[in-house]
C-alpha positions as CSV (number, residue, x, y, z in Angstrom):
1,E,-9.9,-32.4,35.9
2,A,-9.1,-35.7,34.3
3,T,-11.9,-38.0,33.4
4,L,-11.7,-41.7,32.5
5,D,-15.1,-41.8,30.7
6,L,-14.5,-41.7,26.9
7,A,-18.1,-40.4,26.2
8,E,-17.6,-37.5,28.6
9,R,-14.3,-36.7,26.9
10,R,-16.0,-36.6,23.5
11,R,-18.7,-34.3,24.8
12,I,-16.0,-32.0,26.3
13,R,-14.0,-31.9,23.0
14,S,-17.1,-31.2,20.9
15,A,-18.1,-28.4,23.3
16,I,-14.6,-26.9,23.0
17,R,-14.8,-27.1,19.2
18,E,-18.2,-25.5,19.2
19,L,-16.9,-22.6,21.3
20,Q,-13.9,-22.2,19.0
21,R,-16.2,-22.2,16.0
22,Q,-18.5,-19.5,17.6
23,E,-15.5,-17.4,18.4
24,L,-14.2,-17.6,14.8
25,E,-17.6,-16.6,13.5
26,Q,-17.7,-13.6,15.8
27,D,-14.2,-12.5,14.7
28,E,-15.2,-12.9,11.1
29,E,-18.4,-10.8,11.7
30,T,-16.3,-8.1,13.4
31,L,-13.8,-8.0,10.6
32,A,-16.6,-7.8,8.0
33,S,-18.3,-5.0,9.8
34,K,-15.1,-3.0,10.0
35,R,-14.2,-3.7,6.4
36,F,-17.5,-2.5,5.0
37,R,-18.2,0.3,7.4
38,P,-19.8,3.3,5.6
39,E,-17.8,6.5,5.5
40,H,-18.7,9.3,7.9
41,S,-20.3,12.4,6.3
42,S,-17.7,14.6,8.0
43,H,-14.9,12.9,6.1
44,R,-16.7,13.5,2.8
45,Q,-17.0,17.2,3.7
46,D,-13.3,17.4,4.5
47,D,-12.5,15.8,1.2
48,K,-14.6,18.4,-0.6
49,E,-12.9,21.2,1.3
50,N,-9.4,19.9,0.6
51,W,-10.0,18.9,-3.0
52,P,-8.8,22.1,-4.7
53,Q,-5.6,22.1,-2.5
54,S,-4.9,18.4,-3.3
55,Q,-5.5,19.1,-7.0
56,N,-3.0,22.0,-6.9
57,L,-0.4,19.8,-5.2
58,E,-1.0,17.1,-7.9
59,E,-0.5,19.7,-10.7
60,E,2.7,20.9,-9.0
61,Q,4.0,17.3,-8.7
62,Q,3.2,16.7,-12.4
63,A,5.1,19.8,-13.4
64,S,8.1,18.9,-11.3
65,L,8.1,15.4,-12.8
66,A,8.0,16.8,-16.3
67,A,11.0,19.1,-15.5
68,L,12.8,16.1,-14.0
69,S,12.1,14.1,-17.2
70,E,13.7,16.8,-19.3
71,Q,16.7,16.9,-17.0
72,L,17.1,13.2,-17.2
73,K,17.2,13.3,-21.0
74,A,20.3,15.4,-20.9
75,I,22.2,13.1,-18.5
76,T,24.2,10.4,-20.3
77,S,26.0,8.9,-17.3
78,V,24.6,6.0,-15.3
79,E,26.7,7.1,-12.3
80,E,25.0,10.5,-12.3
81,L,21.6,8.9,-12.5
82,T,22.5,6.6,-9.7
83,K,23.4,9.6,-7.5
84,L,20.1,11.2,-8.4
85,L,18.3,8.0,-7.6
86,R,19.8,7.8,-4.1
87,A,19.0,11.5,-3.4
88,A,15.4,11.2,-4.7
89,G,12.7,11.1,-2.1
90,E,9.4,10.6,-4.1
91,Y,8.4,7.3,-5.5
92,E,7.5,8.8,-8.9
93,E,10.9,10.5,-9.1
94,R,12.7,7.3,-8.4
95,K,10.5,5.5,-11.0
96,L,11.5,8.0,-13.7
97,I,15.2,7.8,-12.8
98,R,15.2,4.0,-12.8
99,A,13.6,4.1,-16.3
100,A,16.3,6.5,-17.5
101,I,19.0,4.2,-16.1
102,R,17.4,1.2,-17.9
103,K,17.2,3.2,-21.1
104,L,20.9,4.2,-20.9
105,R,22.0,0.6,-20.2
106,A,19.9,-0.7,-23.1
107,E,21.6,1.9,-25.4
108,E,25.0,0.8,-24.1
109,I,24.3,-2.8,-24.9
110,E,23.2,-2.0,-28.4
């Protein structure tokens, strides 16, 4: 309801501000508790069990990137590299191809 008393309006506004401040503090506490939540022990166990498998996948990826790097050294056309770039799915592959394109363009400028 509308009130004509200015003092009462001030009290209402200050009460609203206090409620908003408390709500913000609660939200911040909730975010902080989520952000720094300790890991569950079951996740650690899963990581230990999957570690050899993930290490093997990482080694395979490194080997495929090394093979791609050798293949890129043999390509001398920016168009071919651009086609490879569009077909590449992995970030690391695209990164290598873009580096090879930059190298070829730098050599063309020289």
